[in-house]
C-alpha positions in Angstrom: -158.6 39.0 26.1 -158.8 36.9 22.9 -155.7 35.8 21.0 -155.7 37.5 17.6 -154.6 35.1 14.8 -153.6 35.6 11.2 -154.1 32.4 9.1 -151.7 32.0 6.1 -152.1 29.4 3.4 -152.4 29.4 -0.4 -155.2 26.8 -0.2 -158.6 28.5 0.3 -160.0 25.2 1.7 -157.3 24.9 4.3 -157.5 28.6 5.3 -161.2 28.2 5.9 -160.7 24.9 7.8 -158.2 26.4 10.2 -160.1 29.7 10.6 -163.3 27.9 11.3 -161.7 25.7 14.0 -160.1 28.7 15.6 -163.3 30.7 15.5 -165.0 28.0 17.5 -162.8 28.8 20.5 -164.1 31.7 22.6 -160.5 32.8 23.5 -159.4 33.1 19.9 -160.2 35.8 17.3 -159.2 35.3 13.6 -158.3 38.8 12.5 -157.4 37.9 8.9 -156.1 35.5 6.3 -153.2 35.7 3.8 -152.6 33.7 0.6 -148.8 33.6 0.5 -145.7 34.8 2.4 -145.7 38.2 0.8 -149.3 38.8 1.6 -148.6 37.6 5.2 -145.9 40.2 5.7 -148.3 43.0 4.6 -151.1 41.7 6.8 -148.9 41.4 9.8 -147.8 45.0 9.5 -151.5 46.1 9.2 -153.2 43.7 11.6 -150.5 43.1 14.2 -151.8 39.6 15.2 -150.7 37.9 18.4 -150.1 34.5 16.6 -149.6 33.5 12.9 -150.4 30.0 11.5 -148.2 29.5 8.4 -148.0 27.0 5.6 -144.5 26.2 4.3 -145.0 25.7 0.5 -146.7 28.7 -1.1 -146.3 30.6 -4.4 -144.8 34.1 -4.6 -143.1 33.7 -1.2 -142.7 30.5 0.8 -143.4 30.2 4.5 -139.7 30.0 5.6 -138.8 33.2 3.9 -141.9 34.9 5.3 -141.0 33.7 8.9 -137.5 35.1 8.6 -138.8 38.5 7.4 -141.6 38.7 9.9 -139.3 37.8 12.8 -136.9 40.6 11.6 -139.5 43.3 11.4 -142.5 42.3 13.5 -141.5 39.4 15.9 -144.7 37.3 16.3 -145.2 33.7 17.6 -145.6 31.5 14.5 -147.1 28.0 14.3 -146.1 26.1 11.1 -148.2 23.5 9.3 -145.9 20.8 7.7 -146.1 17.5 5.9 -144.7 14.5 7.8 -142.2 13.6 5.1 -138.4 13.8 5.0 -138.5 16.9 3.0 -141.3 18.3 5.2 -139.1 17.6 8.2 -136.1 19.5 6.8 -138.4 22.4 5.8 -140.0 22.5 9.2 -136.6 22.5 11.0 -135.5 25.4 8.7 -138.7 27.3 9.7 -137.9 26.8 13.4 -134.3 28.0 12.8 -135.9 31.0 11.1 -137.9 31.9 14.2 -141.1 29.8 14.1 -142.0 28.5 17.6 -144.0 25.4 16.9 -145.4 23.1 14.2 -148.3 20.7 13.6 -148.9 18.2 10.8 -150.9 19.8 7.9 -152.7 16.5 7.4 -155.0 16.6 10.4 -155.4 12.8 10.5 -151.7 12.7 11.5 -152.7 14.6 14.7 -155.8 12.5 15.6 -158.7 10.7 13.9 -161.1 12.5 16.3 -162.3 15.9 15.1 -162.8 17.1 18.6 -159.2 16.2 19.6 -157.8 18.0 16.5 -159.7 21.1 17.4 -158.6 20.9 21.1 -154.9 20.5 20.1 -154.8 23.2 17.5 -156.6 25.8 19.7 -154.5 24.9 22.7 -151.3 25.4 20.7 -152.5 28.8 19.5 -153.6 30.0 22.9 -150.2 29.0 24.5 -148.3 30.8 21.8 -150.5 33.8 22.1 -149.8 33.9 25.8 -146.1 33.9 25.1 -146.4 37.4 23.5 -143.8 39.0 21.3 -140.3 37.6 21.1 -138.0 39.5 23.4 -140.8 40.8 25.6 -139.1 39.3 28.7 -135.3 39.9 28.4 -133.1 37.5 30.3 -131.5 39.3 33.3 -127.7 39.5 33.4 -125.9 38.0 35.2 -128.1 34.9 34.9 -129.7 34.1 38.2 -130.1 30.5 39.5 -132.6 29.0 41.9 -131.3 26.2 44.1 -133.7 24.1 46.1 -132.4 23.0 49.4 -134.7 20.9 51.6 -137.6 22.3 49.7 -136.7 25.9 50.2 -135.8 28.0 47.1 -133.0 30.5 47.4 -131.8 32.8 44.6 -128.1 33.1 44.0 -125.9 34.3 41.1 -124.1 32.1 38.6 -120.7 32.8 40.2 -121.9 31.3 43.5 -122.8 27.9 42.1 -119.6 26.6 40.4 -119.2 23.3 42.3 -118.7 20.3 40.0 -121.2 17.5 39.7 -118.7 14.8 40.2 -121.2 12.0 40.6 -122.7 12.4 37.1 -122.2 9.6 34.6 -124.9 10.5 32.1 -126.9 13.6 31.1 -130.6 13.2 30.0 -132.5 16.1 28.5 -136.2 16.3 27.9 -138.1 19.0 25.9 -141.1 19.7 23.7 -142.4 23.0 22.2 -139.4 25.2 21.4 -137.1 22.2 22.0 -135.4 21.9 18.6 -133.9 25.4 18.8 -133.2 25.0 22.6 -131.4 21.7 22.1 -129.3 23.1 19.3 -128.3 26.1 21.5 -127.3 23.8 24.5 -125.5 21.1 22.6 -123.6 23.5 20.4 -121.7 24.7 23.5 -120.5 21.2 24.4 -116.9 20.3 23.5 -116.1 17.3 21.4 -114.4 15.7 24.4 -117.6 16.0 26.6 -117.0 13.3 29.2 -120.5 11.8 29.4 -123.1 10.3 27.1 -126.4 12.3 26.6 -129.9 11.0 26.0 -132.3 13.4 24.3 -136.1 13.2 24.4 -137.9 15.6 22.1 -141.6 15.3 21.4 -141.5 15.0 17.6 -143.0 12.8 14.9 -141.2 9.7 13.7 -140.4 11.2 10.3 -138.7 14.2 11.9 -136.3 12.7 14.5 -133.8 11.3 12.0 -133.5 14.6 10.1 -133.2 16.5 13.4 -130.5 14.2 14.7 -128.5 14.7 11.5 -128.9 18.4 11.7 -127.6 18.5 15.3 -124.7 16.2 14.4 -123.6 18.7 11.7 -123.9 21.7 14.0 -122.3 20.3 17.1 -118.8 19.2 18.1 -120.2 16.2 19.9 -121.7 13.3 17.9 -125.5 13.1 17.7 -127.6 10.2 16.2 -131.1 8.9 16.3 -131.0 6.2 18.9 -131.3 2.5 17.7 -131.9 -0.6 19.8 -128.5 -1.9 21.0 -126.6 1.4 20.8 -123.9 1.5 23.5 -123.7 4.7 25.6 -120.4 6.4 25.2 -118.9 9.8 26.2 -119.3 12.7 23.8 -122.3 11.1 22.0 -125.9 12.2 22.2 -128.7 9.8 21.4 -132.1 11.2 20.2 -135.2 9.1 21.0 -136.9 8.1 17.8 -140.4 9.6 17.3 -143.3 7.2 17.9 -141.1 4.9 20.2 -139.9 4.8 23.8 -136.2 5.0 24.6 -134.9 3.1 27.7 -131.5 2.0 28.8 -130.4 -1.4 30.3 -127.4 -3.3 31.3 -126.4 -5.9 28.7 -123.2 -7.9 28.9 -121.6 -5.4 31.2 -122.4 -2.4 29.0 -125.2 0.1 29.2 -127.2 -0.1 26.0 -130.3 1.6 24.6 -133.5 -0.3 24.3 -136.1 1.0 21.8 -139.6 -0.2 22.4 -143.0 0.5 20.7 -145.2 2.9 22.6 -148.1 1.3 24.5 -151.7 2.2 23.9 -152.8 5.1 26.0 -149.3 6.7 26.3 -149.7 10.4 25.6 -146.1 11.0 24.6 -144.0 8.8 22.2 -141.2 9.4 23.1 -141.8 10.2 26.8 -139.4 12.0 29.0 -140.9 10.3 32.1 -140.3 6.8 30.6 -136.7 7.6 29.6 -135.9 9.3 32.9 -137.4 6.4 34.9 -135.3 3.9 33.0 -132.1 5.9 33.6 -132.8 6.3 37.3 -132.8 2.5 37.6 -129.5 1.9 35.7 -127.7 5.0 37.0 -129.1 5.6 40.5 -127.6 8.9 41.9 -125.5 9.5 38.8 -127.8 11.3 36.4 -128.1 15.0 35.5 -131.7 15.4 34.3 -132.4 18.6 32.3 -135.9 19.8 31.4 -136.2 22.4 28.7 -139.1 24.4 27.2 -142.3 22.5 26.5 -146.0 22.2 27.0 -147.5 19.9 29.6 -145.8 18.1 32.5 -143.9 15.2 30.9 -140.7 14.8 32.9 -142.1 15.7 36.3 -142.5 12.1 37.5 -139.3 11.1 35.9 -137.5 13.9 37.7 -139.1 12.8 40.9 -137.5 9.3 40.4 -134.1 10.8 39.6 -134.3 13.0 42.7 -135.4 10.1 45.0 -132.3 8.2 43.8 -129.9 11.1 44.6 -129.5 12.5 41.1 -129.6 16.2 40.1 -132.3 18.0 38.0 -131.9 21.4 36.2 -134.8 23.2 34.5 -134.9 26.1 32.1 -136.3 29.4 33.4 -139.6 31.0 32.4 -138.1 34.0 30.7 -136.1 31.9 28.1 -138.8 29.3 27.5 -141.1 29.3 24.5 -143.6 27.5 26.7 -143.0 27.3 30.5 -144.9 24.1 31.0 -142.6 21.2 31.5 -140.0 23.1 33.5 -142.7 24.8 35.6 -144.2 21.4 36.5 -140.8 20.2 37.8 -140.0 23.4 39.6 -143.4 23.7 41.3 -143.1 20.1 42.5 -139.9 21.2 44.3 -137.7 18.9 42.2 -135.4 21.4 40.5 -131.9 21.8 41.9 -131.3 24.7 39.6 -133.4 26.9 37.3 -131.4 28.8 34.7 -131.6 30.6 31.4 -131.2 28.7 28.2 -128.1 30.6 27.3 -126.5 29.4 30.5 -127.3 25.7 30.5 -124.8 24.6 27.8 -122.1 26.7 29.4 -122.7 25.3 32.8 -122.7 21.7 31.4 -119.3 22.4 29.8 -117.8 24.0 32.9 -119.1 22.0 35.8 -119.0 18.4 34.8 
């Protein structure tokens, strides 16, 4: 069954560009277009699309307002198109807070200089969001269930049966992608100011977005959050967000554990990469890391989780029901590397209570 898409943009050129790309995919059907947010709301009610692509800046009604109203009346997966600027970053984060699930740069050259790659990425994002279905389709069971992997065998048990403390943990590392900005906000907002360990955050995000995202998290959370810089010293109650377009590692310097920011190498798919950060942490803190993989497309984090596990560290992953995209967590779980699988609503609580 084809994913039915509504394309929303005030530019007739961009509407046609996006629609033509999507029409070239045999698994996608463009059911209509809209010229502004108000038009989009009417078209959503009439056409009931599976996915909406949405511009942010439009006359009559902007994209953020439209997202908020659509999610209140006809919850639908929405992919935003945004500019890679500071103001664009703030607007995109506002759109994600309003209920949009993902975003792509509106300037396609910022995605890739290869037309074929642009088409592949856009269509893949739309198909994945289409598969997610309407928000709230898969309610999270209560009480939240956990899956613990013991010697490769998965057993299901309730939250109340898994309250042991992870006494060996010295640092928490969290990796995520699609759906991650909202997921990270939900997890970190539950941590107390006196959280006893440093946190390293890897979110697939453009370089122009990570600074604004870190500032937003810092304002919303009791713990401190900053965009990581080379030489930052890890400290309890402080979260360091990997800068977009770079790789974040840690190393021992003068008796302290410090962050090392490096340029991404040619051929690296993700900048920042969860695998690279997790690999670095596994070397500096063998057996003392809690790795957490949240919602995201692809498999970044699986090999990093493998290194953490081989050194004796623990790995948690978000469950399928609460993920925007069950890709990264699934890759770790299916490889037998997850000590626990839990709902997003439970992860922050468990971090606060158990370590």
